[in-house]
N, C-alpha and C positions, 0 to 999 in steps of 0.2 A: 841866782845862787846865793847872793848876800842875804836875801830874805830868809833863806833856810837857816843860816847860822844865827840870825838875830831874832827870828820869830818862829821857834820850833812849834808852838801851839798852832799858829796860823798855818804852818806847813802841814801839820797833822790833819787839820780840818780840810785843807785843800785836797789832801790825798783821799780822805774819806769821801769828799764830794765827787772826786773823779773816779771813784771805784766803779767797775762795770756793773750794770744792772744784773741782778740775779736771774739766771736763766730759768725759763719755765715754758709751758706750752701755751700757744696762742692760736686763735682761729682767724684765718684770713678769708674773708668773703670774696669770691671771684665770680665772674660772669659765666653762666651755664651756656657756653657758646663756643663753637669751633671757629676761632678767629685766627686761622693759620697765617704765619707760624708764631704769632705773638703768644697765643694761648689756645689750647684745645684739649679735648679729652680723647684718650685712647685706652680702650678697655677699662674705663672708669678711672683712669689716672690723669691728673692735671699735668700738662706738659707744655713745652714751648719756651720762647725766650724769657717770658716773665718767670716761669718756674726755674729756669736756669739761674737767673739773677737771685731769686729768693732762696734757692738752695745754697748758693754761695754765701749769702748773708747768714743763713742758718748755721752753716759750718763755722763761719767767722765769729758769730756771737755766742754760740752754744744754746740758743733758744731752739725750741721745736715748734714748727708751724704745721697746722692742720688746715687743709683747704676745703671750704664748704661752698659748693656752687649754688647759685640762685639765678632765675631769670633776671634780666637787666633791671626791669622796673621794680621787682621785689627786693633786689640786692640793696638799693639805696634805702629802702624802708627798714630792712633788717639792721642796716648799719646805724641809721638814725635812732632806732629803738634800742640800741645798745646790745643787740644779740650776737654781735661779732666784734672781735678786737680791732681788726684792720680791714680796709677795703682796697682792692687793686683790680683794675686800674682806677684812678681817681683824678679829678681835676676840679679846681675851685669853681669854675663856671658851670659845670654840669649840675643840673637840677638845682640851680641857685635859689629859686623861690622856696624850695623845701628845706633849705639849710639855714634860713635866716635865724639869727640869734643863737646859733649852735656853734660852739667853739671847736672847730675841726683843725687838727694839725696835719699839714701836708709836708711830705718829704721834698727834698730837692728833686730836680728833674731826673727821671730814670731813663727816658728816651723821648725823642721828639717824634712828631707825626704831622702829616698833612691830611686833613679830611676834606674831600672834595668830590666832584661828580665824575664818575666813570661812564663813558658813553661808547656805543659801538664805534669801532675805528672808522667806519664809513661815514659817520656823522661828526667826526672830530672837528671842532671849530665852527660848526654850522647848526648844531642842534638847538632847538628851543625846548625848554623843560616845562611840559604841561603836567606830566605825572613823574614824580620823583620817588624812587624806592630807597628804603633804608631798613636797618635792622630794628626790630621792635624794642622800644625803650631808649634808642639812641637820640642824642640831641643833634639838631641840624643848625646851620648858621642862621643868624638872626634875619638876614635878607629873605631866606626861604620861609621862615616862620611868618614874617609879615605878608608874604605872597600867599601862603597857605591860609592865613586868617582872612585875607581879602578874596579868596576863592580863585586866585590866578594859578595856583599850583595845587594838585591833588597829591597828598602824601600817602604812599603805600608802604605800610610796615609789614615786614615778613620776618620769619624766625631763623633763617639760615642764609649763608652765602650762596648755597646751591639754588635756593628759591629765587634769590635776587638775580643771579646770572641767567637763570631760565626765563624770568620775566623780561630781562633786557633782550635776550636773543629772540624772543617771540614778539618783541615790539610792544609789550603791554606796559612798559614804563620807558621814559625817554632817557633816563639816567639813573644811576644808583650811587648813593652817597654814603661813604664811610672812608676808612683809612686807605689811602691810595697805594701804599706799599703792600697792604694785605690784598687788595684787589689784584695787583700785579702778580703777586705770588700765587694766589688762588687760581687765576686763569692759566698761568704757566705750569705750575707744579702739580696742581690737583686735577684740573680738567684738561690739561694739555692743549690749550688753545691760546698761546701767547699773543697772537695777533687779533684776537677777537675784539678787544675793547681797549680803551686808553683813558687816562686822566685828562679831562678837558679844563685847562686853567682859565679859559675864558668865562667860566661860571664862578660865582662866589665860592671861596674856599678859605680854610683857616689853618694856620700853623700853630700847633700847641705841643704840650708835653704830658706824658703820663707820670703819675705820682702814686706813692703809697700814702694812705691817710688813716687817721685814727681819731677817736674822741677820747678814748680811755688811757692811751699809753704814749703821751708825747715824748717821754724819755727814750722809748725804743726808736722813735723816728729820729731822734738826735744820733743814736747809735748807727742807724741806717744811713744817715747823711754822711757820717764819718767814713763808713764803708764805701759809699758811692764815690766820695771825693778821692778815694785811693785809685779809682779807675775801674771801669767796667768794659768787658768786651763789647764792641759795637754790634748793632743788629746785623750788619753785613758780615762781620766776623763770625757771628753765631750761625748765620745761614750757611756760610761756606764750610764751617766746621761740622755742623750737625746734619745738614741736608745735602 
């Protein structure tokens, strides 16, 4: 407070610097994927936990967000080409080779996740992975990448959770690799078979976090970080409240 009385000019500059960013419309590139309940499309509308958080930030900041869906592999290209303002979800290690020498600003953690292998419950703890299913464009843990390159594991990329679970049930893949919470929710709430499969922690898995990212607007990420730091409803709270 003493600085205010002694340095009015410095104070004025500080106030100008701290002024909120002028609100405008931004395009957020999202995955064209039904990844229940984190994000999915219903009657052409982007919904889920991600949308719930971003809607709250929209109301808090006064900015307007437009959601533009792309297939996973194309989304990163559109982002790096500067055709969208933000990307969600995002993480620094995804598509790392494509992002070399590009200054990308990532937000603080929005939510955590575990990516790992879900197997049929009857095979839990004893399955060997010869064929591994995942969603097209998704990154798998480095151990799998090495085994895939060596021909020890065949990677099967599919376009939907429905296709992945069908392949698992038919025994055409030994396990399916993606977010374990999404796998649990899908088999319980969407296909109504909660005992069908389970996450097998005996196989390599990774704990990470989802972020909002941008190349063009780092100042908005700073706004978003302040918003996130004030506290967000947890994934579990969202599920209990909305579903």
